[in-house]
DSSP file (Angstrom, degrees, kcal/mol; ACC not computed):
  #  RESIDUE AA STRUCTURE BP1 BP2  ACC     N-H-->O    O-->H-N    N-H-->O    O-->H-N    TCO  KAPPA ALPHA  PHI   PSI    X-CA   Y-CA   Z-CA
    1    1 A M              0   0    0      0, 0.0     5,-0.0     0, 0.0     0, 0.0   0.000 360.0 360.0 360.0 134.0  104.4  -48.7   56.0
    2    2 A R    >   -     0   0    0      1,-0.1     3,-1.2     4,-0.1     0, 0.0  -0.300 360.0-115.0 -65.3 154.6  101.0  -48.3   57.7
    3    3 A D  T 3  S+     0   0    0      1,-0.3    -1,-0.1     3,-0.0     0, 0.0   0.824 115.2  50.9 -61.7 -32.9   99.4  -44.8   57.5
    4    4 A D  T 3  S+     0   0    0      1,-0.1     2,-0.9     2,-0.0    -1,-0.3   0.517  92.9  82.9 -85.7  -3.6   99.5  -44.4   61.3
    5    5 A V    <   -     0   0    0     -3,-1.2    -1,-0.1     4,-0.1     0, 0.0  -0.823  64.5-178.4-103.2  96.9  103.2  -45.4   61.5
    6    6 A T     >  -     0   0    0     -2,-0.9     4,-2.3     1,-0.1     5,-0.2  -0.484  42.1-109.3 -88.2 161.2  105.2  -42.2   60.7
    7    7 A P  H  > S+     0   0    0      0, 0.0     4,-2.4     0, 0.0     5,-0.2   0.883 121.6  56.4 -55.9 -36.8  109.0  -42.0   60.5
    8    8 A E  H  > S+     0   0    0      1,-0.2     4,-2.4     2,-0.2     5,-0.1   0.917 107.2  47.9 -61.5 -42.9  108.8  -40.0   63.7
    9    9 A R  H  > S+     0   0    0      2,-0.2     4,-1.3     1,-0.2    -1,-0.2   0.889 109.9  52.4 -65.5 -39.1  107.0  -42.8   65.5
   10   10 A L  H  < S+     0   0    0     -4,-2.3     4,-0.4     1,-0.2     3,-0.4   0.925 110.7  47.2 -62.0 -43.6  109.4  -45.4   64.2
   11   11 A V  H >< S+     0   0    0     -4,-2.4     3,-1.6     1,-0.2    -2,-0.2   0.911 108.6  55.2 -63.9 -41.9  112.3  -43.3   65.5
   12   12 A E  H 3< S+     0   0    0     -4,-2.4    -1,-0.2     1,-0.3    -2,-0.2   0.785 103.1  57.5 -61.2 -26.6  110.6  -42.9   68.9
   13   13 A S  T 3< S+     0   0    0     -4,-1.3    -1,-0.3    -3,-0.4    -2,-0.2   0.550  86.3 102.6 -83.0  -6.7  110.3  -46.7   69.1
   14   14 A L  S <  S-     0   0    0     -3,-1.6     5,-0.0    -4,-0.4    -3,-0.0  -0.340  88.3 -85.8 -72.0 156.4  114.1  -47.2   68.9
   15   15 A P    >>  -     0   0    0      0, 0.0     4,-2.3     0, 0.0     3,-0.6  -0.280  40.8-112.6 -58.0 150.0  116.1  -48.0   71.9
   16   16 A E  H 3> S+     0   0    0      1,-0.2     4,-2.5     2,-0.2     5,-0.2   0.862 116.0  56.2 -55.3 -40.4  117.3  -44.9   73.9
   17   17 A S  H 3> S+     0   0    0      1,-0.2     4,-1.6     2,-0.2    -1,-0.2   0.885 108.9  46.5 -63.1 -37.7  120.9  -45.5   73.0
   18   18 A V  H <> S+     0   0    0     -3,-0.6     4,-2.2     2,-0.2    -1,-0.2   0.896 111.8  50.7 -70.7 -40.2  120.1  -45.5   69.2
   19   19 A R  H  X S+     0   0    0     -4,-2.3     4,-2.7     1,-0.2    -2,-0.2   0.877 107.4  55.3 -62.6 -36.3  117.9  -42.4   69.6
   20   20 A C  H  X S+     0   0    0     -4,-2.5     4,-2.7    -5,-0.2    -1,-0.2   0.898 106.6  50.3 -62.4 -41.1  120.9  -40.7   71.5
   21   21 A V  H  X S+     0   0    0     -4,-1.6     4,-2.7     2,-0.2     5,-0.2   0.935 110.8  49.2 -61.1 -46.4  123.1  -41.5   68.5
   22   22 A V  H  X S+     0   0    0     -4,-2.2     4,-2.5     1,-0.2    -2,-0.2   0.938 113.6  45.4 -59.7 -48.7  120.6  -39.9   66.1
   23   23 A R  H  X S+     0   0    0     -4,-2.7     4,-2.4     1,-0.2    -1,-0.2   0.923 113.8  49.6 -60.8 -45.1  120.2  -36.8   68.3
   24   24 A S  H  X S+     0   0    0     -4,-2.7     4,-1.1     2,-0.2    -2,-0.2   0.913 112.0  47.6 -62.6 -44.0  124.0  -36.4   68.7
   25   25 A A  H ><>S+     0   0    0     -4,-2.7     5,-2.5     1,-0.2     3,-0.6   0.929 113.5  47.5 -63.7 -44.8  124.7  -36.8   65.0
   26   26 A Q  H ><5S+     0   0    0     -4,-2.5     3,-1.8     1,-0.2    -1,-0.2   0.847 104.1  61.2 -67.2 -32.3  122.0  -34.3   64.1
   27   27 A D  H 3<5S+     0   0    0     -4,-2.4    -1,-0.2     1,-0.3    -2,-0.2   0.820 106.2  47.7 -61.0 -29.5  123.3  -31.8   66.7
   28   28 A K  T <<5S-     0   0    0     -4,-1.1    -1,-0.3    -3,-0.6    -2,-0.2   0.128 126.0-104.1 -98.7  19.8  126.6  -31.8   64.8
   29   29 A K  T < 5 +     0   0    0     -3,-1.8    -3,-0.2     1,-0.2    -2,-0.1   0.728  61.6 162.8  68.3  25.8  124.7  -31.3   61.5
   30   30 A A      < -     0   0    0     -5,-2.5     2,-0.3    -6,-0.1    23,-0.2  -0.414  20.8-159.1 -65.1 154.3  125.0  -34.8   60.1
   31   31 A F  E     +A   52   0A   0     21,-2.5    21,-2.7     1,-0.2    -1,-0.0  -0.846  57.7  37.6-135.0 170.7  122.5  -35.4   57.3
   32   32 A D  E    S-     0   0A   0     -2,-0.3     2,-0.4     1,-0.2    -1,-0.2   0.931  73.4-174.3  52.3  51.5  120.8  -38.3   55.6
   33   33 A V  E     +     0   0A   0     90,-0.3    90,-1.9    -3,-0.2     2,-0.4  -0.637   7.0 173.2 -81.5 130.2  120.5  -40.2   58.8
   34   34 A V  E     -AB  50 122A   0     16,-2.6    16,-3.1    -2,-0.4     2,-0.5  -0.992  21.6-150.8-137.5 142.1  119.1  -43.7   58.4
   35   35 A V  E     -AB  49 121A   0     86,-2.4    86,-3.4    -2,-0.4     2,-0.5  -0.966   8.4-157.8-112.9 130.0  118.7  -46.6   60.9
   36   36 A L  E     -AB  48 120A   0     12,-2.8    12,-2.1    -2,-0.5     2,-0.5  -0.934   8.0-155.1-105.4 127.9  118.9  -50.2   59.6
   37   37 A F  E     -AB  47 119A   0     82,-2.9    82,-2.6    -2,-0.5     2,-1.0  -0.907   6.5-162.7-107.6 122.6  117.2  -52.7   61.9
   38   38 A F    >   +     0   0    0      8,-3.0     3,-0.9    -2,-0.5     7,-0.1  -0.665  19.9 167.0-102.1  75.3  118.4  -56.3   61.6
   39   39 A E  T 3  S+     0   0    0     -2,-1.0    -1,-0.2     1,-0.2    79,-0.1   0.798  78.2  27.7 -65.9 -29.3  115.4  -58.0   63.3
   40   40 A N  T 3  S+     0   0    0     -3,-0.2    -1,-0.2     6,-0.1     2,-0.2   0.250  88.4 125.8-116.3  13.4  116.4  -61.6   62.2
   41   41 A A    <   -     0   0    0     -3,-0.9     2,-0.7     4,-0.2    -3,-0.1  -0.526  51.3-142.6 -76.0 136.4  120.1  -61.3   61.9
   42   42 A Q  S    S-     0   0    0     -2,-0.2    -1,-0.1     1,-0.1    -2,-0.1  -0.884  74.5 -16.4-101.9 112.4  122.2  -63.8   63.9
   43   43 A G  S    S+     0   0    0     -2,-0.7    -1,-0.1     1,-0.1     3,-0.1   0.425 109.2  94.5  83.7  -1.6  125.3  -62.4   65.4
   44   44 A V  S    S-     0   0    0      1,-0.3     2,-0.3    -6,-0.1    -1,-0.1   0.920  91.6 -83.9 -83.4 -80.2  125.7  -59.2   63.4
   45   45 A T        -     0   0    0     -7,-0.1    -1,-0.3    50,-0.1    50,-0.2  -0.923  25.2-110.4-173.0 175.3  124.1  -56.5   65.5
   46   46 A D  S    S+     0   0    0     49,-1.4    -8,-3.0    48,-0.3     2,-0.3   0.842  92.4  15.7 -88.8 -36.5  120.6  -55.2   66.1
   47   47 A Y  E     -Ac  37  96A   0     48,-1.3    50,-2.1   -10,-0.2     2,-0.4  -0.981  51.1-157.4-140.5 146.8  121.0  -51.7   64.4
   48   48 A F  E     -Ac  36  97A   0    -12,-2.1   -12,-2.8    -2,-0.3     2,-0.6  -0.982  13.4-159.2-111.7 135.7  123.2  -49.8   62.1
   49   49 A V  E     -Ac  35  98A   0     48,-2.7    50,-3.3    -2,-0.4     2,-0.4  -0.980  15.1-172.9-111.7 118.9  123.0  -46.0   62.3
   50   50 A L  E     +Ac  34  99A   0    -16,-3.1   -16,-2.6    -2,-0.6     2,-0.3  -0.904  11.5 157.8-113.3 139.0  124.3  -44.4   59.1
   51   51 A C  E     - c   0 100A   0     48,-1.8    50,-2.5    -2,-0.4     2,-0.3  -0.983  27.9-130.8-153.1 162.7  124.8  -40.7   58.6
   52   52 A S  E     -Ac  31 101A   0    -21,-2.7   -21,-2.5    -2,-0.3     2,-0.3  -0.866  12.5-169.0-117.7 151.0  126.8  -38.4   56.4
   53   53 A A        -     0   0    0     48,-2.6     6,-0.1    -2,-0.3   -23,-0.1  -0.983  27.2-126.7-136.5 147.1  128.9  -35.4   57.2
   54   54 A R  S    S+     0   0    0     -2,-0.3     2,-0.3    48,-0.2    48,-0.1   0.788  85.7  19.9 -69.9 -30.6  130.3  -32.9   54.6
   55   55 A T  S  > S-     0   0    0      1,-0.1     4,-2.4    46,-0.1     5,-0.1  -0.869  78.3-109.1-135.5 166.0  134.0  -33.0   55.5
   56   56 A T  H  > S+     0   0    0     -2,-0.3     4,-2.1     1,-0.2     5,-0.2   0.864 120.4  55.9 -64.2 -33.9  136.4  -35.3   57.3
   57   57 A R  H  > S+     0   0    0      1,-0.2     4,-1.9     2,-0.2    -1,-0.2   0.915 109.1  45.7 -63.0 -42.4  136.6  -32.8   60.1
   58   58 A Q  H  > S+     0   0    0      2,-0.2     4,-2.8     1,-0.2     5,-0.2   0.871 107.5  58.2 -69.8 -35.9  132.8  -32.9   60.5
   59   59 A V  H  X S+     0   0    0     -4,-2.4     4,-2.4     1,-0.2    -2,-0.2   0.943 109.8  44.4 -55.9 -47.4  132.9  -36.7   60.4
   60   60 A R  H  X S+     0   0    0     -4,-2.1     4,-2.8     2,-0.2    -1,-0.2   0.878 111.3  53.6 -66.4 -37.4  135.2  -36.7   63.4
   61   61 A A  H  X S+     0   0    0     -4,-1.9     4,-2.2     2,-0.2    -2,-0.2   0.910 110.3  47.2 -63.7 -41.7  133.1  -34.0   65.2
   62   62 A V  H  X S+     0   0    0     -4,-2.8     4,-2.6     2,-0.2     5,-0.2   0.947 113.4  47.9 -63.5 -47.8  130.0  -36.2   64.7
   63   63 A A  H  X S+     0   0    0     -4,-2.4     4,-2.6    -5,-0.2    -2,-0.2   0.908 111.3  51.3 -59.9 -42.5  131.9  -39.3   66.0
   64   64 A D  H  X S+     0   0    0     -4,-2.8     4,-2.6     1,-0.2    -1,-0.2   0.912 111.3  47.4 -60.9 -43.1  133.2  -37.3   69.0
   65   65 A E  H  X S+     0   0    0     -4,-2.2     4,-2.7     2,-0.2     5,-0.3   0.902 111.6  49.8 -68.4 -40.9  129.7  -36.1   69.9
   66   66 A V  H  X S+     0   0    0     -4,-2.6     4,-2.5     2,-0.2     5,-0.3   0.952 113.7  46.0 -59.6 -49.0  128.2  -39.6   69.6
   67   67 A K  H  X S+     0   0    0     -4,-2.6     4,-2.1    -5,-0.2    -2,-0.2   0.907 113.7  49.5 -61.8 -42.0  130.9  -41.0   71.8
   68   68 A R  H  X S+     0   0    0     -4,-2.6     4,-1.9    -5,-0.2    -2,-0.2   0.936 113.0  45.3 -63.6 -47.8  130.6  -38.2   74.4
   69   69 A Q  H  X S+     0   0    0     -4,-2.7     4,-1.1     1,-0.2    -2,-0.2   0.896 114.6  47.5 -66.2 -40.1  126.9  -38.4   74.7
   70   70 A L  H  <>S+     0   0    0     -4,-2.5     5,-2.9    -5,-0.3    -1,-0.2   0.862 107.8  56.1 -70.2 -33.4  126.9  -42.2   75.0
   71   71 A R  H ><5S+     0   0    0     -4,-2.1     3,-1.9    -5,-0.3    -1,-0.2   0.900 103.8  54.5 -62.5 -39.1  129.7  -42.0   77.6
   72   72 A L  H 3<5S+     0   0    0     -4,-1.9    -1,-0.2     1,-0.3    -2,-0.2   0.816 107.1  51.0 -61.7 -29.5  127.4  -39.8   79.6
   73   73 A A  T 3<5S-     0   0    0     -4,-1.1    -1,-0.3     2,-0.2    -2,-0.2   0.239 125.3-107.4 -90.9  12.6  124.8  -42.5   79.4
   74   74 A Q  T < 5S+     0   0    0     -3,-1.9     2,-0.5     1,-0.2    -3,-0.2   0.821  79.6 128.6  67.9  33.9  127.5  -45.0   80.6
   75   75 A D      < -     0   0    0     -5,-2.9    -1,-0.2    -8,-0.1    -2,-0.2  -0.985  34.5-175.2-122.9 126.8  127.9  -46.7   77.2
   76   76 A A        -     0   0    0     -2,-0.5     2,-0.1    -3,-0.1    -9,-0.0  -0.928  28.0-110.2-122.1 145.0  131.3  -47.1   75.7
   77   77 A P        -     0   0    0      0, 0.0    16,-0.3     0, 0.0     3,-0.1  -0.418  11.2-149.6 -71.1 146.6  132.3  -48.4   72.2
   78   78 A S  S    S+     0   0    0     14,-3.1     2,-0.3     1,-0.3    15,-0.2   0.728  82.9   6.1 -81.6 -22.8  134.0  -51.8   72.0
   79   79 A H  E     -D   92   0A   0     13,-1.2    13,-3.0     2,-0.0     2,-0.4  -0.975  58.0-165.8-161.4 140.7  135.8  -50.7   68.9
   80   80 A I  E     -D   91   0A   0     -2,-0.3     2,-0.3    11,-0.2    11,-0.2  -1.000  14.0-177.4-130.7 133.8  136.3  -47.6   66.7
   81   81 A E  E     +D   90   0A   0      9,-2.5     9,-2.3    -2,-0.4    -2,-0.0  -0.950  58.2  19.8-127.5 149.7  137.8  -47.6   63.2
   82   82 A G  S  > S+     0   0    0     -2,-0.3     4,-3.0     7,-0.2     6,-0.4   0.428  72.4 127.2  84.3   0.6  138.7  -45.0   60.7
   83   83 A Y  T  4 S+     0   0    0      1,-0.2   -23,-0.1     2,-0.2     6,-0.1   0.914  73.3  49.0 -60.2 -45.0  138.9  -42.0   63.0
   84   84 A D  T  4 S+     0   0    0      1,-0.2    -1,-0.2     2,-0.1     5,-0.1   0.883 116.4  41.8 -64.7 -38.8  142.3  -40.8   61.9
   85   85 A H  T  4 S-     0   0    0      3,-0.1    -2,-0.2     1,-0.1    -1,-0.2   0.915  90.7-159.1 -76.0 -43.7  141.5  -41.0   58.2
   86   86 A G     <  +     0   0    0     -4,-3.0     3,-0.2     2,-0.2   -27,-0.2   0.435  60.9 104.0  85.1   0.3  138.1  -39.5   58.7
   87   87 A E  S    S+     0   0    0      1,-0.3    15,-2.1    -5,-0.2     2,-0.3   0.817  98.4   7.1 -80.1 -30.9  136.3  -40.6   55.5
   88   88 A W  E     - E   0 101A   0     -6,-0.4     2,-0.5    13,-0.2    -1,-0.3  -0.891  68.0-166.9-153.6 115.7  134.4  -43.3   57.4
   89   89 A V  E     - E   0 100A   0     11,-2.7    11,-2.5    -2,-0.3     2,-0.5  -0.932   6.5-165.0-107.4 127.7  134.3  -43.7   61.2
   90   90 A L  E     -DE  81  99A   0     -9,-2.3    -9,-2.5    -2,-0.5     2,-0.5  -0.949   3.6-172.0-111.8 128.5  132.8  -47.0   62.5
   91   91 A M  E     -DE  80  98A   0      7,-2.7     7,-2.9    -2,-0.5     2,-0.6  -0.968   9.1-155.9-124.6 114.7  131.9  -47.2   66.1
   92   92 A D  E     +DE  79  97A   0    -13,-3.0   -14,-3.1    -2,-0.5   -13,-1.2  -0.814  23.1 166.7 -98.6 119.2  130.8  -50.6   67.5
   93   93 A Y        -     0   0    0      3,-2.6     2,-2.4    -2,-0.6     4,-0.1  -0.012  49.7-121.9-114.3  25.3  128.6  -50.7   70.5
   94   94 A F  S    S+     0   0    0      1,-0.2   -48,-0.3     2,-0.1    -1,-0.1  -0.410 107.7  48.4  67.3 -68.1  127.7  -54.4   70.2
   95   95 A D  S    S+     0   0    0     -2,-2.4   -49,-1.4   -50,-0.2   -48,-1.3   0.722 128.0  14.9 -74.8 -20.1  123.9  -53.9   70.0
   96   96 A F  E     -c   47   0A   0    -50,-0.2    -3,-2.6   -51,-0.2     2,-0.4  -0.988  66.1-146.9-150.4 155.5  124.3  -51.2   67.4
   97   97 A V  E     -cE  48  92A   0    -50,-2.1   -48,-2.7    -2,-0.3     2,-0.5  -0.991  12.8-147.3-127.3 132.6  127.0  -49.9   65.1
   98   98 A V  E     -cE  49  91A   0     -7,-2.9    -7,-2.7    -2,-0.4     2,-0.5  -0.857  11.5-170.0-102.4 131.3  127.4  -46.2   64.1
   99   99 A H  E     -cE  50  90A   0    -50,-3.3   -48,-1.8    -2,-0.5     2,-0.5  -0.985   3.1-175.3-121.8 120.6  128.7  -45.3   60.6
  100  100 A V  E     +cE  51  89A   0    -11,-2.5   -11,-2.7    -2,-0.5     2,-0.3  -0.977  17.5 176.0-118.0 121.1  129.7  -41.7   59.9
  101  101 A F  E     -cE  52  88A   0    -50,-2.5   -48,-2.6    -2,-0.5   -13,-0.2  -0.807  36.8-120.3-121.6 156.0  130.7  -41.1   56.3
  102  102 A T     >  -     0   0    0    -15,-2.1     4,-2.4    -2,-0.3     5,-0.2  -0.662  47.9-106.9 -78.0 156.6  131.7  -38.4   53.9
  103  103 A P  H  > S+     0   0    0      0, 0.0     4,-2.4     0, 0.0     5,-0.2   0.892 117.8  49.4 -57.1 -43.2  129.1  -38.4   51.0
  104  104 A D  H  > S+     0   0    0      1,-0.2     4,-2.2     2,-0.2     5,-0.1   0.905 112.5  47.6 -64.3 -40.3  131.5  -40.0   48.4
  105  105 A T  H  > S+     0   0    0      2,-0.2     4,-2.3     1,-0.2     5,-0.3   0.891 110.7  51.7 -68.0 -39.1  132.5  -42.7   50.8
  106  106 A R  H  X S+     0   0    0     -4,-2.4     4,-2.4     1,-0.2     5,-0.3   0.926 111.4  47.1 -63.8 -43.5  128.9  -43.5   51.7
  107  107 A R  H  < S+     0   0    0     -4,-2.4    -2,-0.2    -5,-0.2    -1,-0.2   0.903 111.2  52.8 -63.1 -40.5  128.0  -43.8   48.0
  108  108 A F  H  < S+     0   0    0     -4,-2.2    -2,-0.2    -5,-0.2    -1,-0.2   0.935 118.2  33.6 -62.9 -47.8  131.0  -46.0   47.3
  109  109 A Y  H  < S-     0   0    0     -4,-2.3     5,-0.2    -5,-0.1    -1,-0.2   0.783  84.5-167.7 -83.1 -27.3  130.3  -48.5   50.0
  110  110 A D    >X  +     0   0    0     -4,-2.4     4,-2.3    -5,-0.3     3,-0.8   0.866  10.4 177.3  44.1  57.4  126.5  -48.3   49.8
  111  111 A L  H 3> S+     0   0    0     -5,-0.3     4,-2.9     1,-0.3    -1,-0.1   0.802  73.7  64.5 -61.9 -29.6  125.7  -50.2   53.0
  112  112 A E  H 34 S+     0   0    0      2,-0.2    -1,-0.3     1,-0.2     6,-0.2   0.883 109.5  39.1 -63.0 -36.3  122.0  -49.6   52.6
  113  113 A R  H X4 S+     0   0    0     -3,-0.8     3,-1.6     1,-0.1    -2,-0.2   0.909 114.4  53.4 -76.0 -43.9  122.1  -51.7   49.4
  114  114 A L  H 3< S+     0   0    0     -4,-2.3     3,-0.2     1,-0.3    -2,-0.2   0.883 117.8  36.8 -58.5 -40.3  124.5  -54.2   50.8
  115  115 A W  T >< S+     0   0    0     -4,-2.9     3,-2.1     1,-0.2    -1,-0.3  -0.257  77.8 143.2-104.5  43.3  122.3  -54.8   53.8
  116  116 A G  T <   +     0   0    0     -3,-1.6    -1,-0.2     1,-0.3     4,-0.1   0.663  61.4  65.7 -60.4 -19.8  119.1  -54.5   51.8
  117  117 A S  T 3  S+     0   0    0     -3,-0.2    -1,-0.3    -4,-0.1     2,-0.1   0.635  83.6  95.7 -79.6 -12.0  117.3  -57.1   53.8
  118  118 A A  S <  S-     0   0    0     -3,-2.1     2,-0.5    -6,-0.2   -80,-0.2  -0.413  89.6-102.5 -74.0 153.4  117.4  -54.9   56.9
  119  119 A T  E     -B   37   0A   0    -82,-2.6   -82,-2.9    -2,-0.1     2,-0.5  -0.670  36.8-139.6 -75.8 124.5  114.4  -52.8   57.8
  120  120 A R  E     -B   36   0A   0     -2,-0.5   -84,-0.2   -84,-0.2    -1,-0.0  -0.775  17.1-170.4 -92.4 123.2  115.2  -49.2   56.8
  121  121 A I  E     -B   35   0A   0    -86,-3.4   -86,-2.4    -2,-0.5     2,-0.2  -0.909  13.1-150.3-114.4 101.9  114.0  -46.5   59.2
  122  122 A P  E     -B   34   0A   0      0, 0.0   -88,-0.2     0, 0.0  -111,-0.2  -0.502   9.9-140.8 -71.8 139.7  114.4  -43.1   57.7
  123  123 A V        -     0   0    0    -90,-1.9   -90,-0.3    -2,-0.2   -91,-0.1  -0.886  18.3-120.3-103.0 124.3  115.1  -40.4   60.2
  124  124 A P        -     0   0    0      0, 0.0   -91,-0.0     0, 0.0    -1,-0.0  -0.313  38.4 -97.6 -60.3 144.7  113.4  -37.0   59.7
  125  125 A E        -     0   0    0      1,-0.1   -94,-0.1     2,-0.1   -99,-0.0  -0.303  43.3-103.9 -60.3 145.1  115.8  -34.1   59.3
  126  126 A A              0   0    0      1,-0.1    -1,-0.1    -3,-0.1    -3,-0.0  -0.422 360.0 360.0 -69.1 146.5  116.3  -32.1   62.5
  127  127 A P              0   0    0      0, 0.0    -1,-0.1     0, 0.0    -2,-0.1   0.510 360.0 360.0 -66.8 360.0  114.5  -28.7   62.5
């Protein structure tokens, strides 16, 4: 990463809908937020937003807030999986996919390693 390109600047350069996901997740105290950018991926999506929440209840709260904020911006998910179980909620918005995990589930699936060819954009912790 160049010296003048800070994590904050990278986050600011993301599409507004992805920044909205990041803000919404952090508002509900999600942690370890990372954005994966698939600049050359064909047919997958443009971005993954990954974050962790301490409990299944918090996973659902983060997912609810993301969905609520994006709905206010006139964006609705095409598909949601895992909400009832709460260990991993996947929300597909076509151009980006939101993944909210409990820490153990996130470590088990390790999407950051699985999609290691994507550009990793670390998100600074919320103040």
